[in-house]
C-alpha positions as CSV (number, residue, x, y, z in Angstrom):
1,M,16.3,-9.8,16.8
2,Q,15.7,-12.5,14.3
3,A,12.7,-12.1,12.1
4,K,10.0,-14.7,12.8
5,Y,8.2,-14.5,9.3
6,K,9.8,-15.1,6.0
7,L,9.0,-13.9,2.5
8,N,5.6,-15.1,1.2
9,A,4.6,-16.2,4.7
10,Q,0.8,-16.1,5.3
11,V,-0.2,-13.9,8.3
12,E,-3.1,-12.1,9.9
13,F,-3.2,-9.1,12.2
14,V,-3.7,-9.7,15.9
15,V,-7.3,-8.7,16.9
16,G,-7.4,-5.3,18.3
17,F,-8.2,-1.6,17.5
18,R,-7.7,-0.7,13.9
19,S,-6.8,-4.4,12.9
20,P,-7.8,-5.1,9.4
21,P,-9.4,-8.5,8.8
22,G,-8.3,-11.2,6.5
23,R,-5.0,-12.9,5.4
24,F,-2.0,-11.0,4.3
25,R,1.3,-12.2,2.6
26,V,4.7,-10.9,3.7
27,I,6.0,-9.0,0.7
28,R,9.4,-7.8,2.4
29,E,11.2,-7.7,5.6
30,L,11.9,-4.1,6.8
31,P,14.4,-2.5,9.2
32,P,13.5,-3.0,12.9
33,E,11.0,-0.6,14.2
34,R,11.0,0.1,18.0
35,G,13.4,-2.7,18.3
36,E,11.4,-5.4,16.7
37,P,11.2,-6.7,13.1
38,S,8.8,-5.0,10.7
39,Y,7.3,-6.2,7.5
40,R,5.5,-5.0,4.4
41,V,2.4,-7.1,3.9
42,K,-0.3,-7.3,1.3
43,S,-3.8,-8.5,1.2
44,E,-5.5,-9.9,-1.9
45,Q,-8.5,-7.8,-1.2
46,E,-6.6,-4.4,-1.0
47,A,-4.8,-2.5,-3.8
48,F,-2.2,-1.3,-1.3
49,E,0.4,-2.6,1.0
50,R,0.6,-2.2,4.8
51,V,3.6,-2.0,7.2
52,A,3.4,-4.0,10.4
53,R,5.5,-4.8,13.4
54,E,6.0,-8.4,14.2
55,S,3.9,-8.1,17.5
56,E,1.0,-7.0,15.3
57,L,0.9,-10.3,13.3
58,R,0.3,-13.9,13.8
59,G,1.1,-16.8,11.4
60,L,-1.5,-18.9,9.8
């Protein structure tokens, strides 16, 4: 499956349970998780990075 988001793309989490608010930047593409692309993302408001599957994100 082709990755939808590229390096430095601005994304946010789809609204739902445990969805952190705000904008995130794609830091790195990761190997697929559960058959879909995964990413390491970083918010300017947080000191740590998060891992998200493509279905958990939407572009800005």
